[in-house]
N, C-alpha and C positions, 0 to 999 in steps of 0.2 A: 302566813301569805305566800305564794305560789312566785317565787322570784324568776322562774323559766317564763312564768306569764307576761310579768312585770318588762323583762327584758326583750319579751316577745321572740324568744327563741325554744327549739323544741326540746321536751324533757329526755335528756340522756346522760349518761355516765360518762361520755366523750365530748366535751363543750371545747369549740375552736377558740380557741384564745385570743385571736384577732378580732373575730366577729364579737365576742364578749365585750372586748376592749371598745370597741366600734360603738355598741350598743350603750355603754357605759358614757362614754362621751356625747354621744347623743340626748341620753335622758339626762346627764348632767345640764347640756345647755338649757333643757327643758324645766327642770326642777330646782335649780343650783339658786338658794336665797338671795344673792346677790343681784341674780338676773332680773329679780322682782323688788328691788328696795321702792322703787316708788309706788307698789302697790299698798293696798289696806291691810293693816295688821291681820284680818282673817286670811286673806290670800297670802299673805307671807308666811304664816304658819301652817296651812296647807302645802305649802312648797316645801319647809323645811321639813315637814314629815314625810312629804315623798321623796326628797332626796337623803334623808337617812335611810327609808327603805332602799332606795339605790344602792347607797353604799354598803348595807349589809349584805344586799344580794348580791352584789360584785364581790365582797370579801367571801362569801360562800360557794358562789358558783367557781370562781378561780381555782379553788383549793378540792383535789380530787375526794378526800375524806369527808371535807364538810359539805361538799355537793351529794354524794352519795347519801348522807346523814338525812339531808336535806329532801332527796327523793324517798328514802324509806319513811320521813314524816309524812309528807304529801300522800303516799298509800295509807298510812295508817298502822304502818308494820312497829314502827318506835314512836314512843311519844316525845315531845321536848324535854331534853334534860333527863331521858330515860338513863339510868346508871347500868355499867358494862354488865353484860349477862353472858358469861361463855361456857362453852361445854366442859364438863369437868374432865373428859379425856385431854383436850388442850390445855388445861391448867395444870396436869399431870405432866405432861412433854414439855413444858415452860419451867417446871419446878426446879430442874438440873440447873437451867442457865440463871433464873433468879438467885440460888442459892450460889452460884458464881460470883453472882455480882454482890450480892451480899459480903462474901469472902474478900473479894478485892477492895470494897470498902474499909475494910477493918486490916487487910495486909496487902497493899497495893504491889501489883506486880506487872511491869510493862509486857513481859512476853505473854503472860495469862490475858492480860486486857486484851492483846491482838488476835489470840486464839478464841477467846469468849466473844470480842466483835466478829470474827469471821464466823463463828456458829450461829450467833445471832442473824447475821446479813444472810446466810444461807436457810435458815427457816424462814425468814422473810420471804425471801424469793421463793422457796418451795410454795409457802401459801398463795403468792400472787399467780406461780403456774397452775397450781390447782385450783383457783379461783377463776379463771381466765375464761372456761366454756360459759359460764354463769353471766362473766362481766362483758363478755361480747356478744352472748344472745338475747341480753337485755332490752325489751321494748316496754316502753312507760305503759302502753295498752294491755299489756299482760300483767295481770293480777294473780298469777299463780302464786298461791301461798310457799309451796316448796321453795320456788325460786326467791320469792321475797325473805324467806327465812333463811336461804344460803348467802342471799347478800347483808342480812342484818349481821350475823355470824364473822362473814368476812369485814364488814366495819367494825365491831366489835373488837376481833383479833388484830386488825391493824391499829387500833386506837391503842390497844395493850403493847403492841410492838413499837409505837411512838412512846409511850410512857417508857420502854425500857430503856429504849436508845437515848433518851433525855437524862435517864437515870445514868446511863452509861457515860454520857457526852458530861455529863456534870462531874463525875469522878476523875473523868480524864481531864477535863480542865485544872481541875485541884492539883494535878501532879505533873 
C-alpha cells in the first residue's frame, strides 16, 4: 500500500508534520470504527481495515527512516522485510566502534563511554552530511538506479547506527 497516496500527500523524504497530522485526523474521522457503530458488520470490517491502514501509514510517514524504507519499497529498491546489506568498506570502518562497545560491555568505563559516544555521533553526522546531496535532490519521479541505490545504502547505514546507539544506550542504562 502506498501510504502517501492514502494520505493524499506528495511522495517526499521531507513530510510536513502538521499536514501529516491534519490528514491523519481527517482520515480518522472518516474511518475510525466507532464512527460506524450503527453500520452493518461488512461496513464495520471495511472501516476497521482502512483505520488500521491509516494508523500504520501515520506511524511510517512520521518517522524519517521508516518513510525512506517505504519509499524504497514503493520503488522496488528493497523488498519488505529485506535484511540489512552494507558495503564491506562501511563494515570495516565500523569494526573499531563495535569492538569498543564490546569491550565496554565487559569492562565498563564512563570516560571511554563518552569518547565512544562522541565518535559514534561524529560518524553518524558525517553520514548525514555525505548523504545530503542525494537526500535533497530526491524526487519520486526520478527512478535513477544510482540515486535509489545511494538512498538504500543510506537507509541501511542509518539502521545500523540506530542499532549501535540502542546497544550503547542499553549498556549506559545498566551502569
